[in-house]
N, C-alpha and C positions, 0 to 999 in steps of 0.2 A: 506494501499499501504506501502511496508514495507520502510524506509527510505532511501536504496538506490536508493529509487525508485522515491525518492518523486522530482518534476518536479519544478526544479528556475526561475528564472528569464532569466538565462545566455542558458538555456534550450534552445535556439533556432528550436530546430530543430522539436522538438512539438509542437510548438508558432506557427510556420510559418507552418503547418498540419491546427492545429485550423483555424487562418487565407483563410488556401485555404474554407474554408469549408465553412467558414463565408462570402467568395466573390460570391461562388455557390448559396448560399439563394437566393437574390431577384430573381435570372436569375430561380428556380428551379421553384416561390409561381409564375411566370409572367406563364410557361411554364407547369404549371398544370392541369393538365386533357387534355390538347394540342396532338395536332395527328403532331409526326413528320409521312416525308418520308423520306428513306433511301435510297438515289441506290449504289450500293460498286457494282463496277466493272470489270471489268474481272482482268482487272492492276496491281488492286492495291490486288487480293488477289493471290498473286505468295508467302506468304508466311507465315508461320501457324501459327508461334508466333506475323505477327502483326494480324492475319484473327482472331484471338482467342480475345485480346486488345480489337479492332472494335468492337466483343463479349459481351466483358466486355460491353463496352459501354453504347448497347442494350438492352440489360438484367439494368442496373444497370438509365436510363432513366424509363425503367417499375417500378421499384419499386421504385422514385422519385414522379410517382404517369404522366410519360410523355409517351404517348400513340405513343411506334416511330413502321414504316412496314418499310418492308426492302423486297427492289428490289432489283433479281440480278440480271445481266448478266455471258458469262463464253464464252467469246472468245478465251480464249489461254486452257483451258481445249476442248472447238470444234475443233478446229481447230487439238487436238494429235489429239482427238479418232480417226476425220476421216481422217487423217495419216495412222494410225492401224487397218481402215480396208480399205484403198484404196477407198476415195473415195475424188476424185481434189475438195475442195471449193475454188471458186471464187469472184472476189469482183467486184464490179461497183461505181466507187463515193463512195468507204467506206463501202458499202453495201452490203453485201453477198447474192448470186444468192440463192439461196431452192429451187435446187428439191426438186421431194419425196426422193431416200435417205437419203439426207442432212439432212433433215426435221424429220427425221425417226433418226438418231446420234441426231441434237438437239434437237430433244422431249428428248432423252432419257437421256443425259448432265444435261443437264439443269434444267430438272422438273422431274427428278432419281436421280442420283449420290450428285450432286451436293445443292439440293436445301433443296435434304432432310436429308446430313449431319453438312450443317449451322444449320437446326434447332435445330439433335440432339444437336450439338457443342452448344446453347443456351440453351436447355435444363440442360444438360450436371453443366451448371451453374445458373443453378436453377427460367431459367424463365420457357414461360408457349408457346413455342415455337411449330407453327401448315408452315407446309409446305404446298403452293399454288399455280400451274400454273392457266395460265387467262379461260383453259378448269373448274378449278371445279367450279359449281354453276354457271358457263357462267360468269364470276368474269371477264377476261376482252372481251366481245366477239367483231369485225376485221371484215371489209368487207378486200378484196382480193387487194391487191394495184395497180393500173393499171399499166398498159405499162409507161415505164418513155414519158421522152418529147423528146427521139435517139430513140427509140424504142424498146428498153430491158426490157424485162422480168422478176421479179429477183425473180422469182415463189410464195414459199410458205408465202411471206412474204404481215403479214398485216396493213391495215391503221385500229389503232382504231378510235368505234364508240360508246362502251359503259362502264359503271362499275358495278361495284356488289356491291354500296357501303351499304350499308344493312347488307351485309354480314361484312363487313370491320367491319364497326361500333359498331355490334355484338361483333365480332373477344376483341376489344380490350376493348368494356363495362364486357368484364367478359373475362377478362386479362392476353388473346393472344394475344402472339405479331405473326402476318401476316407474314410468310415468302413466299415472292411472287420471283416464276423465269419466265424471261419474250416470254409464250406463250402465244397466242392466241387461240380465235376459231369461228368458223364466223356458220353460222345457219343450216348448214347442221350437224355439229358436224371435220370441220377439222383443223386441225393444222394448226397458221402460228409464223415462226418467227418477235419477234419484241425490235427495239433497246429498249436495254433497259434502256440511255435516255429518248426517248418518254415514254416506259410504265409508267416510274414511277415520271415522267410532268405532266401525264395522269388520274393518281390516285391522282399524292396529290391535283393536279387539278379542280378532280372532290369532292373533301373531304372536301373542302376549305381550304385545311390546315397550322398551322401557321406557319412552316417550308418546305423547298425541301433542301436537303443533296445530293452532290454529292461526291462522295469519289472516286477519280479516282490517277494515278498517277504525278498528280500535284500541285505546293501553291495554285494556283487560277492564277488571270490574270496577266500579267505583262507587262506591257508599255516596258520595254524591257525583253526577254523570257529570256538571260542568264544572270543578271541583276537580284538576288535576293533582290533586296534592292526597284526594286522601281514598285514590287506588291500592287497590287488596293486594300484596303483592300475593300473598300463599291465601287460602283458602282450602280448609276440611272439607268435604263432601256434608258434614257436617253442620260448618258455619252458612257453608253457601246452600244450605235447604232452608236455615234458617231466616237468609235472608230473602229466599223467594217469597217469605211466608210473613216476614213482616214488611212487607211492598220496594226492599230495596232498590233490588233486580227486579226489573219490566220488562214488559214487550216484547219484543222482537229476542231481551237477554234471555229471557226465560227456556228458550226452547235450547239454546247453541249452551249455556252450563246448564239442562238437565244432560247434553250428550256427554259432558264435561264428568260430567255423576253416572254418567250409566261406564261411562269409561273403564274410568276409575273403581267401581267397584266391579266389573268384569276380570279385571287382570290389570290395565296401562295399567304403570306402577302412576306415572305424572304427568298431569295432562293440560297446554298450558294455551294462553288466548293471547294473541301477542297481535302488536298493529305493524302491519309489513309495507303499510307506508313509509317507514324509516328504515335509509338505506339499514340494509345486517340483519335485521335482526332476532335472524335464527340463529347466529354468535357473536351479539351484545344476550342473548340470554342466557346458550348450555354453555359458554364460557370464559364470564367474566364473573366474577361474586357478588357486583351487584345487579345485574342481572336487569331484566324489566317488564313489563303484561304482572299476568296473576297466574301466577300456579295451581292447582290443585292436587291432592290429596290423601290416600285415605284420612291419616289424618295419626 
């Protein structure tokens, strides 16, 4: 190294970088060989630069010996394509009513455009991503969701009955990063729309994953949604249920928190809700002492 590049004790930028790497070491050791299921939500996929940083996180996980599995949604892209082709999209209690025409578009956008684009981006970063949907090797088998209590039929919306863990374990063991779109298949080969949160939770549960990470457009669970200082860094299952009963957790956060609770109770060790609209949220959460977002654990 030339004399003018010699690092002395006053060059704190270089020293801080070294300290950051050392801070990550025990977390890398703890997670080596473990499976992490990451759900990448449609609302967190709106910025190309941020998407690249998240996919850099996913690629890095694989290179340090962790097995990431990426499950993605794509609501905004689906809505845009439905509008472009003139298909009216309707919802009931937050669930998309998926008729034949809508299902065709959902499959085209999720299993086609988005899935392959995400896999391709990981590959350009040096990863070995493979794009899948639930129809590949019956990865996600479903049955049609029955009519709701109020009689509404959601159409091609499925309830998950099994996950092909043999396929996922084989891919992870062979250095691949599975990228999965939330399309399921029934025993007759029909396609079904699945909520991406539900799909990620089912995959994490079936694999008994070490972590399930939800990337969304919020910081996590706050006692006061308008006050960032009231973020809960850790919630036990018991505490999370109490917050729902108290009315602290409301609206669209209830099903997301319930999915966190269900995953914990069915064998996933820890579940995280992270803000996917900030750079490198996965690395900040799992490789730093401070972390971000809200982590759920059994207690």
